[in-house]
Each structure stands twice: as structure tokens, then as C-alpha cells.
TORGU-195762 format. One record per residue (C-alpha): x, y, z; residue number from 1; chain. Coordinates in steps of 0.001 Angstrom, whole numbers, plus 500000, padded with zeros to 6 digits. Layout:
% TORGU-195762
<rec X="X" Y="Y" Z="Z" seq="NUM" mol="A"/>
...
END
This chain:
% TORGU-195762
<rec X="213242" Y="643684" Z="666018" seq="1" mol="A"/>
<rec X="216073" Y="641660" Z="667532" seq="2" mol="A"/>
<rec X="215630" Y="640252" Z="671007" seq="3" mol="A"/>
<rec X="218379" Y="639129" Z="673373" seq="4" mol="A"/>
<rec X="218552" Y="635646" Z="671916" seq="5" mol="A"/>
<rec X="218798" Y="637055" Z="668395" seq="6" mol="A"/>
<rec X="221869" Y="639005" Z="669511" seq="7" mol="A"/>
<rec X="223258" Y="635925" Z="671226" seq="8" mol="A"/>
<rec X="222807" Y="633875" Z="668082" seq="9" mol="A"/>
<rec X="224314" Y="636512" Z="665802" seq="10" mol="A"/>
<rec X="227325" Y="637539" Z="667904" seq="11" mol="A"/>
<rec X="228150" Y="634287" Z="669696" seq="12" mol="A"/>
<rec X="226496" Y="631129" Z="668388" seq="13" mol="A"/>
<rec X="226837" Y="631868" Z="664665" seq="14" mol="A"/>
<rec X="230417" Y="633079" Z="665230" seq="15" mol="A"/>
<rec X="231210" Y="629638" Z="666655" seq="16" mol="A"/>
<rec X="232472" Y="630983" Z="669991" seq="17" mol="A"/>
<rec X="229709" Y="629656" Z="672269" seq="18" mol="A"/>
<rec X="231311" Y="627988" Z="675285" seq="19" mol="A"/>
<rec X="228427" Y="625663" Z="676068" seq="20" mol="A"/>
<rec X="228234" Y="626994" Z="679634" seq="21" mol="A"/>
<rec X="224374" Y="626890" Z="679496" seq="22" mol="A"/>
<rec X="224110" Y="630110" Z="681530" seq="23" mol="A"/>
<rec X="221591" Y="631431" Z="678986" seq="24" mol="A"/>
<rec X="219376" Y="628418" Z="679678" seq="25" mol="A"/>
<rec X="219681" Y="628807" Z="683447" seq="26" mol="A"/>
<rec X="218915" Y="632546" Z="683492" seq="27" mol="A"/>
<rec X="215845" Y="632470" Z="681223" seq="28" mol="A"/>
<rec X="212837" Y="633018" Z="683498" seq="29" mol="A"/>
<rec X="210458" Y="632027" Z="680677" seq="30" mol="A"/>
<rec X="212292" Y="628708" Z="680258" seq="31" mol="A"/>
<rec X="212195" Y="628976" Z="676459" seq="32" mol="A"/>
<rec X="215910" Y="628371" Z="675809" seq="33" mol="A"/>
<rec X="217188" Y="624820" Z="675618" seq="34" mol="A"/>
<rec X="220597" Y="623301" Z="674917" seq="35" mol="A"/>
<rec X="220714" Y="620826" Z="672056" seq="36" mol="A"/>
<rec X="223425" Y="619572" Z="669709" seq="37" mol="A"/>
<rec X="226031" Y="621433" Z="671757" seq="38" mol="A"/>
<rec X="224452" Y="624867" Z="671387" seq="39" mol="A"/>
<rec X="221589" Y="626925" Z="672845" seq="40" mol="A"/>
<rec X="218402" Y="627360" Z="670858" seq="41" mol="A"/>
<rec X="214876" Y="628622" Z="671357" seq="42" mol="A"/>
<rec X="212206" Y="626030" Z="671985" seq="43" mol="A"/>
<rec X="210053" Y="625671" Z="668876" seq="44" mol="A"/>
<rec X="207496" Y="628461" Z="668556" seq="45" mol="A"/>
<rec X="208688" Y="630300" Z="671664" seq="46" mol="A"/>
<rec X="209911" Y="633541" Z="670054" seq="47" mol="A"/>
<rec X="206696" Y="635394" Z="670961" seq="48" mol="A"/>
<rec X="207005" Y="634250" Z="674589" seq="49" mol="A"/>
<rec X="210319" Y="636066" Z="675077" seq="50" mol="A"/>
<rec X="210322" Y="638950" Z="677588" seq="51" mol="A"/>
<rec X="213066" Y="640713" Z="675579" seq="52" mol="A"/>
<rec X="214955" Y="641161" Z="678850" seq="53" mol="A"/>
<rec X="218226" Y="640343" Z="677017" seq="54" mol="A"/>
<rec X="219654" Y="638607" Z="680105" seq="55" mol="A"/>
<rec X="220692" Y="635577" Z="678046" seq="56" mol="A"/>
<rec X="222872" Y="637841" Z="675913" seq="57" mol="A"/>
<rec X="224044" Y="640133" Z="678710" seq="58" mol="A"/>
<rec X="225430" Y="637409" Z="680989" seq="59" mol="A"/>
<rec X="226982" Y="635322" Z="678213" seq="60" mol="A"/>
<rec X="230738" Y="635065" Z="678889" seq="61" mol="A"/>
<rec X="231403" Y="635759" Z="675207" seq="62" mol="A"/>
<rec X="229183" Y="638832" Z="674852" seq="63" mol="A"/>
<rec X="230674" Y="642321" Z="675080" seq="64" mol="A"/>
<rec X="228086" Y="643492" Z="677602" seq="65" mol="A"/>
<rec X="228940" Y="644804" Z="681115" seq="66" mol="A"/>
<rec X="232491" Y="645823" Z="680224" seq="67" mol="A"/>
<rec X="232594" Y="648563" Z="682878" seq="68" mol="A"/>
<rec X="231490" Y="646188" Z="685647" seq="69" mol="A"/>
<rec X="233964" Y="643562" Z="684454" seq="70" mol="A"/>
<rec X="236873" Y="645999" Z="684402" seq="71" mol="A"/>
<rec X="235990" Y="647240" Z="687901" seq="72" mol="A"/>
<rec X="236015" Y="643662" Z="689203" seq="73" mol="A"/>
<rec X="239251" Y="642622" Z="687489" seq="74" mol="A"/>
<rec X="241313" Y="645699" Z="688300" seq="75" mol="A"/>
<rec X="244747" Y="645999" Z="686712" seq="76" mol="A"/>
<rec X="246306" Y="642597" Z="687460" seq="77" mol="A"/>
<rec X="247140" Y="641270" Z="684018" seq="78" mol="A"/>
<rec X="246874" Y="637478" Z="683493" seq="79" mol="A"/>
<rec X="246629" Y="636597" Z="687202" seq="80" mol="A"/>
<rec X="243554" Y="638715" Z="687881" seq="81" mol="A"/>
<rec X="242545" Y="640244" Z="691234" seq="82" mol="A"/>
<rec X="243891" Y="638497" Z="694310" seq="83" mol="A"/>
<rec X="244307" Y="638809" Z="698056" seq="84" mol="A"/>
<rec X="246786" Y="635964" Z="698368" seq="85" mol="A"/>
<rec X="248560" Y="633397" Z="696183" seq="86" mol="A"/>
<rec X="249959" Y="630216" Z="697713" seq="87" mol="A"/>
<rec X="250356" Y="626478" Z="697224" seq="88" mol="A"/>
<rec X="248375" Y="623920" Z="699189" seq="89" mol="A"/>
<rec X="247361" Y="620305" Z="699608" seq="90" mol="A"/>
<rec X="244765" Y="618290" Z="701450" seq="91" mol="A"/>
<rec X="245442" Y="616905" Z="704922" seq="92" mol="A"/>
<rec X="242537" Y="614467" Z="704665" seq="93" mol="A"/>
<rec X="243666" Y="610900" Z="703976" seq="94" mol="A"/>
<rec X="240609" Y="609916" Z="701930" seq="95" mol="A"/>
<rec X="241064" Y="612955" Z="699709" seq="96" mol="A"/>
<rec X="244824" Y="612524" Z="699280" seq="97" mol="A"/>
<rec X="244345" Y="608957" Z="698078" seq="98" mol="A"/>
<rec X="242136" Y="610111" Z="695198" seq="99" mol="A"/>
<rec X="243351" Y="613650" Z="694504" seq="100" mol="A"/>
<rec X="244348" Y="614860" Z="691039" seq="101" mol="A"/>
<rec X="246962" Y="617234" Z="692463" seq="102" mol="A"/>
<rec X="246636" Y="618690" Z="695945" seq="103" mol="A"/>
<rec X="242994" Y="617847" Z="696604" seq="104" mol="A"/>
<rec X="242324" Y="621432" Z="697671" seq="105" mol="A"/>
<rec X="238922" Y="621779" Z="695997" seq="106" mol="A"/>
<rec X="237493" Y="618648" Z="697598" seq="107" mol="A"/>
<rec X="238944" Y="619468" Z="701022" seq="108" mol="A"/>
<rec X="237505" Y="622987" Z="701098" seq="109" mol="A"/>
<rec X="234079" Y="621690" Z="700053" seq="110" mol="A"/>
<rec X="234378" Y="618941" Z="702683" seq="111" mol="A"/>
<rec X="234982" Y="621597" Z="705320" seq="112" mol="A"/>
<rec X="232141" Y="623845" Z="704155" seq="113" mol="A"/>
<rec X="229594" Y="621013" Z="704107" seq="114" mol="A"/>
<rec X="230821" Y="619641" Z="707421" seq="115" mol="A"/>
<rec X="230387" Y="623011" Z="709145" seq="116" mol="A"/>
<rec X="227124" Y="623927" Z="707414" seq="117" mol="A"/>
<rec X="228470" Y="626909" Z="705470" seq="118" mol="A"/>
<rec X="226854" Y="625562" Z="702295" seq="119" mol="A"/>
<rec X="223909" Y="623288" Z="701516" seq="120" mol="A"/>
<rec X="225445" Y="621667" Z="698470" seq="121" mol="A"/>
<rec X="228060" Y="621839" Z="695745" seq="122" mol="A"/>
<rec X="227588" Y="621859" Z="691979" seq="123" mol="A"/>
<rec X="230463" Y="619818" Z="690563" seq="124" mol="A"/>
<rec X="231460" Y="617561" Z="687682" seq="125" mol="A"/>
<rec X="231533" Y="613780" Z="688074" seq="126" mol="A"/>
<rec X="233650" Y="611524" Z="685878" seq="127" mol="A"/>
<rec X="231562" Y="608735" Z="684351" seq="128" mol="A"/>
<rec X="233675" Y="606811" Z="681828" seq="129" mol="A"/>
<rec X="235530" Y="610065" Z="681060" seq="130" mol="A"/>
<rec X="232262" Y="611881" Z="680434" seq="131" mol="A"/>
<rec X="231772" Y="615083" Z="682451" seq="132" mol="A"/>
<rec X="228422" Y="614748" Z="684233" seq="133" mol="A"/>
<rec X="227038" Y="617784" Z="686148" seq="134" mol="A"/>
<rec X="226230" Y="616635" Z="689675" seq="135" mol="A"/>
<rec X="224716" Y="618252" Z="692760" seq="136" mol="A"/>
<rec X="226378" Y="617005" Z="695945" seq="137" mol="A"/>
<rec X="224769" Y="617488" Z="699369" seq="138" mol="A"/>
<rec X="226690" Y="614794" Z="701265" seq="139" mol="A"/>
<rec X="230409" Y="615359" Z="701808" seq="140" mol="A"/>
<rec X="231212" Y="611656" Z="701393" seq="141" mol="A"/>
<rec X="229844" Y="611793" Z="697836" seq="142" mol="A"/>
<rec X="232496" Y="614383" Z="696986" seq="143" mol="A"/>
<rec X="235099" Y="611623" Z="696851" seq="144" mol="A"/>
<rec X="233302" Y="610194" Z="693828" seq="145" mol="A"/>
<rec X="233825" Y="613480" Z="691976" seq="146" mol="A"/>
<rec X="237573" Y="613938" Z="692488" seq="147" mol="A"/>
<rec X="239985" Y="614241" Z="689611" seq="148" mol="A"/>
<rec X="240055" Y="616066" Z="686299" seq="149" mol="A"/>
<rec X="237893" Y="615144" Z="683313" seq="150" mol="A"/>
<rec X="239082" Y="616511" Z="679959" seq="151" mol="A"/>
<rec X="235544" Y="616703" Z="678662" seq="152" mol="A"/>
<rec X="233215" Y="619682" Z="678828" seq="153" mol="A"/>
<rec X="230289" Y="619664" Z="681194" seq="154" mol="A"/>
<rec X="228705" Y="622688" Z="682845" seq="155" mol="A"/>
<rec X="227465" Y="622502" Z="686453" seq="156" mol="A"/>
<rec X="224878" Y="625116" Z="685451" seq="157" mol="A"/>
<rec X="223048" Y="622352" Z="683575" seq="158" mol="A"/>
<rec X="221845" Y="621217" Z="687000" seq="159" mol="A"/>
<rec X="219341" Y="624067" Z="686997" seq="160" mol="A"/>
<rec X="217613" Y="622513" Z="683988" seq="161" mol="A"/>
<rec X="216551" Y="619606" Z="686209" seq="162" mol="A"/>
<rec X="214125" Y="621819" Z="688132" seq="163" mol="A"/>
<rec X="210541" Y="622200" Z="686942" seq="164" mol="A"/>
<rec X="210552" Y="625918" Z="687643" seq="165" mol="A"/>
<rec X="212957" Y="628374" Z="689210" seq="166" mol="A"/>
<rec X="210160" Y="629664" Z="691414" seq="167" mol="A"/>
<rec X="210769" Y="626463" Z="693403" seq="168" mol="A"/>
<rec X="214507" Y="627103" Z="693481" seq="169" mol="A"/>
<rec X="214835" Y="626988" Z="697270" seq="170" mol="A"/>
<rec X="213918" Y="623320" Z="697371" seq="171" mol="A"/>
<rec X="215367" Y="620234" Z="695797" seq="172" mol="A"/>
<rec X="212097" Y="618900" Z="694424" seq="173" mol="A"/>
<rec X="213031" Y="615271" Z="694880" seq="174" mol="A"/>
<rec X="214474" Y="615303" Z="698382" seq="175" mol="A"/>
<rec X="212966" Y="618399" Z="699989" seq="176" mol="A"/>
<rec X="216407" Y="619702" Z="701007" seq="177" mol="A"/>
<rec X="217015" Y="623427" Z="701380" seq="178" mol="A"/>
<rec X="219435" Y="624480" Z="698659" seq="179" mol="A"/>
<rec X="219722" Y="628236" Z="699067" seq="180" mol="A"/>
<rec X="223515" Y="628237" Z="699642" seq="181" mol="A"/>
<rec X="225416" Y="626459" Z="696901" seq="182" mol="A"/>
<rec X="229066" Y="626320" Z="695938" seq="183" mol="A"/>
<rec X="230036" Y="625747" Z="692327" seq="184" mol="A"/>
<rec X="233236" Y="624403" Z="690790" seq="185" mol="A"/>
<rec X="233625" Y="625595" Z="687231" seq="186" mol="A"/>
<rec X="235788" Y="626576" Z="684296" seq="187" mol="A"/>
<rec X="236511" Y="630242" Z="683455" seq="188" mol="A"/>
<rec X="233604" Y="630627" Z="681020" seq="189" mol="A"/>
<rec X="231111" Y="629162" Z="683499" seq="190" mol="A"/>
<rec X="232370" Y="631216" Z="686425" seq="191" mol="A"/>
<rec X="232416" Y="634429" Z="684373" seq="192" mol="A"/>
<rec X="228748" Y="633953" Z="683460" seq="193" mol="A"/>
<rec X="227786" Y="633542" Z="687113" seq="194" mol="A"/>
<rec X="229870" Y="636565" Z="688122" seq="195" mol="A"/>
<rec X="228114" Y="638659" Z="685478" seq="196" mol="A"/>
<rec X="224762" Y="637549" Z="686910" seq="197" mol="A"/>
<rec X="225892" Y="638700" Z="690343" seq="198" mol="A"/>
<rec X="227319" Y="642000" Z="689115" seq="199" mol="A"/>
<rec X="223974" Y="642919" Z="687532" seq="200" mol="A"/>
<rec X="222394" Y="643012" Z="690989" seq="201" mol="A"/>
<rec X="225151" Y="643377" Z="693627" seq="202" mol="A"/>
<rec X="224379" Y="641672" Z="696918" seq="203" mol="A"/>
<rec X="222063" Y="639026" Z="695509" seq="204" mol="A"/>
<rec X="222427" Y="638555" Z="691780" seq="205" mol="A"/>
<rec X="219782" Y="637518" Z="689296" seq="206" mol="A"/>
<rec X="218185" Y="634089" Z="689519" seq="207" mol="A"/>
<rec X="219734" Y="631496" Z="689733" seq="208" mol="A"/>
<rec X="223014" Y="633120" Z="690827" seq="209" mol="A"/>
<rec X="221307" Y="634175" Z="694066" seq="210" mol="A"/>
<rec X="221612" Y="630545" Z="695173" seq="211" mol="A"/>
<rec X="225364" Y="630416" Z="694588" seq="212" mol="A"/>
<rec X="227415" Y="631784" Z="697488" seq="213" mol="A"/>
<rec X="230880" Y="630482" Z="696595" seq="214" mol="A"/>
<rec X="232628" Y="630281" Z="693223" seq="215" mol="A"/>
<rec X="235605" Y="627931" Z="692911" seq="216" mol="A"/>
<rec X="237363" Y="628331" Z="689582" seq="217" mol="A"/>
<rec X="239721" Y="625864" Z="687917" seq="218" mol="A"/>
<rec X="242671" Y="626909" Z="685774" seq="219" mol="A"/>
<rec X="241910" Y="626077" Z="682147" seq="220" mol="A"/>
<rec X="244055" Y="626340" Z="679033" seq="221" mol="A"/>
<rec X="241510" Y="624678" Z="676746" seq="222" mol="A"/>
<rec X="238928" Y="621911" Z="676771" seq="223" mol="A"/>
<rec X="237974" Y="619154" Z="674394" seq="224" mol="A"/>
<rec X="235126" Y="617447" Z="672582" seq="225" mol="A"/>
<rec X="234709" Y="614065" Z="674243" seq="226" mol="A"/>
<rec X="234555" Y="611693" Z="671269" seq="227" mol="A"/>
<rec X="237320" Y="613391" Z="669276" seq="228" mol="A"/>
<rec X="239506" Y="613540" Z="672387" seq="229" mol="A"/>
<rec X="239196" Y="609829" Z="673150" seq="230" mol="A"/>
<rec X="239675" Y="608849" Z="669507" seq="231" mol="A"/>
<rec X="242992" Y="610714" Z="669390" seq="232" mol="A"/>
<rec X="244134" Y="609155" Z="672661" seq="233" mol="A"/>
<rec X="243282" Y="605647" Z="671484" seq="234" mol="A"/>
<rec X="245242" Y="606108" Z="668265" seq="235" mol="A"/>
<rec X="248216" Y="608101" Z="669529" seq="236" mol="A"/>
<rec X="248699" Y="606271" Z="672839" seq="237" mol="A"/>
<rec X="247689" Y="602830" Z="671564" seq="238" mol="A"/>
<rec X="245092" Y="602227" Z="674240" seq="239" mol="A"/>
<rec X="241466" Y="601113" Z="674201" seq="240" mol="A"/>
<rec X="240612" Y="603795" Z="676747" seq="241" mol="A"/>
<rec X="238994" Y="601364" Z="679179" seq="242" mol="A"/>
<rec X="242203" Y="600879" Z="681168" seq="243" mol="A"/>
<rec X="242837" Y="604596" Z="681783" seq="244" mol="A"/>
<rec X="242436" Y="605379" Z="685482" seq="245" mol="A"/>
<rec X="243828" Y="608919" Z="685555" seq="246" mol="A"/>
<rec X="244646" Y="611743" Z="683145" seq="247" mol="A"/>
<rec X="246675" Y="614849" Z="683814" seq="248" mol="A"/>
<rec X="248193" Y="617601" Z="681691" seq="249" mol="A"/>
<rec X="251647" Y="618692" Z="682806" seq="250" mol="A"/>
<rec X="254453" Y="620543" Z="681030" seq="251" mol="A"/>
<rec X="252823" Y="620327" Z="677629" seq="252" mol="A"/>
<rec X="251993" Y="616626" Z="677814" seq="253" mol="A"/>
<rec X="248870" Y="614604" Z="678511" seq="254" mol="A"/>
<rec X="249846" Y="611925" Z="681035" seq="255" mol="A"/>
<rec X="247805" Y="608711" Z="681065" seq="256" mol="A"/>
<rec X="247981" Y="606332" Z="684025" seq="257" mol="A"/>
<rec X="246749" Y="602845" Z="683156" seq="258" mol="A"/>
<rec X="245304" Y="600162" Z="685407" seq="259" mol="A"/>
<rec X="248335" Y="597884" Z="684867" seq="260" mol="A"/>
<rec X="250678" Y="600546" Z="686273" seq="261" mol="A"/>
<rec X="251998" Y="601706" Z="682892" seq="262" mol="A"/>
<rec X="252225" Y="605442" Z="682208" seq="263" mol="A"/>
<rec X="251836" Y="606804" Z="678696" seq="264" mol="A"/>
<rec X="251974" Y="610348" Z="677370" seq="265" mol="A"/>
<rec X="251491" Y="612416" Z="674251" seq="266" mol="A"/>
<rec X="252085" Y="616101" Z="673452" seq="267" mol="A"/>
<rec X="249054" Y="618294" Z="674120" seq="268" mol="A"/>
<rec X="249493" Y="619887" Z="670689" seq="269" mol="A"/>
<rec X="248445" Y="616557" Z="669163" seq="270" mol="A"/>
<rec X="245011" Y="617084" Z="670741" seq="271" mol="A"/>
<rec X="244374" Y="620353" Z="668883" seq="272" mol="A"/>
<rec X="241798" Y="618819" Z="666528" seq="273" mol="A"/>
<rec X="239663" Y="617924" Z="669547" seq="274" mol="A"/>
<rec X="239668" Y="621406" Z="671099" seq="275" mol="A"/>
<rec X="236225" Y="622923" Z="671506" seq="276" mol="A"/>
<rec X="235618" Y="625799" Z="669108" seq="277" mol="A"/>
<rec X="234397" Y="628044" Z="671917" seq="278" mol="A"/>
<rec X="237764" Y="627802" Z="673660" seq="279" mol="A"/>
<rec X="239442" Y="629656" Z="670814" seq="280" mol="A"/>
<rec X="238070" Y="632996" Z="672044" seq="281" mol="A"/>
<rec X="238898" Y="632524" Z="675744" seq="282" mol="A"/>
<rec X="241456" Y="634884" Z="677321" seq="283" mol="A"/>
<rec X="241236" Y="633594" Z="680889" seq="284" mol="A"/>
<rec X="243667" Y="630924" Z="682082" seq="285" mol="A"/>
<rec X="243513" Y="631493" Z="685852" seq="286" mol="A"/>
<rec X="239722" Y="631835" Z="686225" seq="287" mol="A"/>
<rec X="239823" Y="635484" Z="687211" seq="288" mol="A"/>
<rec X="236133" Y="635851" Z="688155" seq="289" mol="A"/>
<rec X="236155" Y="633174" Z="690879" seq="290" mol="A"/>
<rec X="236283" Y="633629" Z="694655" seq="291" mol="A"/>
<rec X="239158" Y="631146" Z="694705" seq="292" mol="A"/>
<rec X="241053" Y="629814" Z="691679" seq="293" mol="A"/>
<rec X="242901" Y="626502" Z="691773" seq="294" mol="A"/>
<rec X="245263" Y="624749" Z="689364" seq="295" mol="A"/>
<rec X="248501" Y="622808" Z="689127" seq="296" mol="A"/>
<rec X="250728" Y="625318" Z="687290" seq="297" mol="A"/>
<rec X="253197" Y="626966" Z="689659" seq="298" mol="A"/>
<rec X="253141" Y="624262" Z="692338" seq="299" mol="A"/>
<rec X="255237" Y="621154" Z="692862" seq="300" mol="A"/>
<rec X="253774" Y="617701" Z="692297" seq="301" mol="A"/>
<rec X="251171" Y="616790" Z="694893" seq="302" mol="A"/>
<rec X="250244" Y="620427" Z="695554" seq="303" mol="A"/>
<rec X="247793" Y="622874" Z="693992" seq="304" mol="A"/>
<rec X="248219" Y="626569" Z="693305" seq="305" mol="A"/>
<rec X="245582" Y="628625" Z="695139" seq="306" mol="A"/>
<rec X="244636" Y="632192" Z="694193" seq="307" mol="A"/>
<rec X="242347" Y="633769" Z="696797" seq="308" mol="A"/>
<rec X="240466" Y="636631" Z="695147" seq="309" mol="A"/>
<rec X="237554" Y="637778" Z="697322" seq="310" mol="A"/>
<rec X="236652" Y="638203" Z="700991" seq="311" mol="A"/>
<rec X="234327" Y="635194" Z="700935" seq="312" mol="A"/>
<rec X="237071" Y="633165" Z="699282" seq="313" mol="A"/>
<rec X="239506" Y="634223" Z="701983" seq="314" mol="A"/>
<rec X="236992" Y="633388" Z="704718" seq="315" mol="A"/>
<rec X="236243" Y="629874" Z="703475" seq="316" mol="A"/>
<rec X="239875" Y="629067" Z="702652" seq="317" mol="A"/>
<rec X="241075" Y="630265" Z="706060" seq="318" mol="A"/>
<rec X="238431" Y="628190" Z="707832" seq="319" mol="A"/>
<rec X="239596" Y="625034" Z="706043" seq="320" mol="A"/>
<rec X="243211" Y="625899" Z="706853" seq="321" mol="A"/>
<rec X="242565" Y="626509" Z="710571" seq="322" mol="A"/>
<rec X="240435" Y="623370" Z="710728" seq="323" mol="A"/>
<rec X="243396" Y="621288" Z="709468" seq="324" mol="A"/>
<rec X="241592" Y="620230" Z="706305" seq="325" mol="A"/>
<rec X="244409" Y="621698" Z="704188" seq="326" mol="A"/>
<rec X="248008" Y="622848" Z="704530" seq="327" mol="A"/>
<rec X="249793" Y="625589" Z="702605" seq="328" mol="A"/>
<rec X="253216" Y="626572" Z="701316" seq="329" mol="A"/>
<rec X="254582" Y="629850" Z="700031" seq="330" mol="A"/>
<rec X="254808" Y="630328" Z="696278" seq="331" mol="A"/>
<rec X="257999" Y="632035" Z="695146" seq="332" mol="A"/>
<rec X="257951" Y="634878" Z="692581" seq="333" mol="A"/>
<rec X="259431" Y="632506" Z="689979" seq="334" mol="A"/>
<rec X="256470" Y="630168" Z="690498" seq="335" mol="A"/>
<rec X="254000" Y="632988" Z="689938" seq="336" mol="A"/>
<rec X="255897" Y="633919" Z="686779" seq="337" mol="A"/>
<rec X="255291" Y="630374" Z="685501" seq="338" mol="A"/>
<rec X="251554" Y="630959" Z="685875" seq="339" mol="A"/>
<rec X="251800" Y="634258" Z="684012" seq="340" mol="A"/>
<rec X="253831" Y="632618" Z="681257" seq="341" mol="A"/>
<rec X="251149" Y="630019" Z="680557" seq="342" mol="A"/>
<rec X="248474" Y="632717" Z="680693" seq="343" mol="A"/>
<rec X="250346" Y="634766" Z="678093" seq="344" mol="A"/>
<rec X="250671" Y="631731" Z="675828" seq="345" mol="A"/>
<rec X="246905" Y="631295" Z="676003" seq="346" mol="A"/>
<rec X="246370" Y="634968" Z="675146" seq="347" mol="A"/>
<rec X="248448" Y="634579" Z="671993" seq="348" mol="A"/>
<rec X="246096" Y="631838" Z="670794" seq="349" mol="A"/>
<rec X="242943" Y="633904" Z="671203" seq="350" mol="A"/>
<rec X="240690" Y="634081" Z="668177" seq="351" mol="A"/>
<rec X="239311" Y="637564" Z="667559" seq="352" mol="A"/>
<rec X="235891" Y="637988" Z="666013" seq="353" mol="A"/>
<rec X="235495" Y="640937" Z="663683" seq="354" mol="A"/>
<rec X="231769" Y="641267" Z="664228" seq="355" mol="A"/>
<rec X="230009" Y="644035" Z="662357" seq="356" mol="A"/>
<rec X="226461" Y="644615" Z="663568" seq="357" mol="A"/>
<rec X="223675" Y="645498" Z="661183" seq="358" mol="A"/>
<rec X="223537" Y="649177" Z="660330" seq="359" mol="A"/>
END
């Protein structure tokens, strides 16, 4: 008889559409799923230990489970997803502005939430030599070390693998810090998995989503495999990679800022060989399952587009705005159409899987 992981393997992993979000690892209460060689797998000899709860399969962002709950959450807003408000914003904090990728909105909101004790920590990605390293931040000053975009795939949910057991989830085992109210910054696949966990049990959510109180989603067109990505950049842009201090994708080009002040660029389409296989099945550009979604498309340089989707997102955003951590500008209808246009382009690229279950 198939268990949940068997279904996950058959419909997702073997179909080459696994996102690498590691939600299946995080949600497994028996701790028998691990992530190795860029895919989930059962720990050797652990098949008989499985509860057959099927949570690993149910909450996978690529599985077809929970369609009714998903449709209820998304509503009828095509491409953009559900929203309360759409605007453009930027940080008003000098330290953030000096390091920001675009508007510095993500860092500034997290700054405000940590400063006013709305959250205990934030699960983010840190750039270490252009590797995406999942990092748990509990000190707002450490957020500055995690600013900027990394075009490598790392899932903040991997942080939960660092705990001996989820029964101790309310404590950081090393520092003894209460961590029952976390924010997370993630890509659409990662955020969708967490939202599915929460929709299973409204009000709390299944472990470990019960620890996550705020979901910040980043716009994402596609992501890349680290080594292939850097190899292409080195060849196409004639750079060793060591002198790159900033990367940004804008208007179909990857912009590279080098330490000597030189700017280089190459068309994003030349990076296609480095795209992660799991991205080929993704339909979500604007991160529709987040509390707040943030990206550059639709806003002028130096600003970020902000899509406020939920009441908690509105509450935390408004607090940062009233506390002068951020400023905002109106987005015109033509700007919103630009967002929709990119979202539609992504939809056209979606790979469909003609999966036929055993009969």
C-alpha cells in the first residue's frame, strides 16, 4: 500500500517538479524524511516507521491536494492573487537604504516587528558567496547582513532541521530564546507549503507552521542552480565572480555590479540552462499565498511593489508605516498591469504533468 511519501515520490519527485522547499521534511513528526542530493528521501529503513498521515504529500506545493481550501483562499483575482491594497514603498531607515536591493521594504518591516516585540525572530536567507544560506535572525541588527537578492535556491524551512525534535519547538536549543512567533521570508513554493499547513488547521496550523505568524513572500519568475548559474555568468559576462557585489534582474536582464564600479549585464534567457527543474511547474509570480508580497516589478527604481493580502499583513505593514520605518507611493493602474503582464508570461511557460495514477 502506498503511503504519503510514496505518493510524493510518484507524483512530484519522479516527475522532476519538486521545488526543494523542504516542507515535507519540516512537517514529518517522525523525522524520517531527509533532504539529500537536492531532493527529499526517506531515511534508510524508515518505511515501517511512517504514520501514513500523508502530511508530507498533502502540504507539498506541487501536490494536487487541498484544492478547495486553496481556491477559497485565492478567490478570483487572476495573476495578482487576493489583496487588500497594492502600493509602492521604500525604507526610511538609513542603514537599510544603504544596503537595499530595491526599496528595502522587507528588512524595514522586520526591523519594526523585532523592535516592537511583535515577533521573536525571522527566518530569512543570507548571502554567503552567492550561496543562499537559511538563517534564523533574532537580533534586528543582524538583518542588515541578510539584505539583497541571491539568485540561488535556499529554503528557510531548512532551519527546522537544526532542531533535535519538534517537541522542543518553543525553544531555541542553543540560546534558550522563546521562538513561538516567527516571520518567514520565502519564495512562492515555500510560502504556499506553509499556507497549506495553516489551512489544514485554521487558527493554529500543523507543526511547525504554528510557530510562523507572518508570511512575507517575494515575487519570483524562476530560480537557479547555484553552480550552473555562476558558470554561465563567468563565461557570458567575462568575470571571475569574486568581484560581483550585487545582482539584480530588471527588464529581462541580469545586472551585475562589480567592485570596481563597472556594471555588466546579460539577457535572462541566457540563464535558462541553469533554471531549477521544479520551477517549470510554478504558476505563481506574485507569491499569492503570503500575508504581504514584495517585488520590484511595477515600481520605479529604488522602490518595491507591496501587495498586502491579509489582515495580519495589513496590521504589520501599517505599523511600520506609522512608525516611519517605511514610506509609500500610489501605484497607477498601468503599473499593476505590468505586474500582470509578467505573471502571464510565467503562466505560458508552465510545464504540465500528465500524471496517470495506478489503476
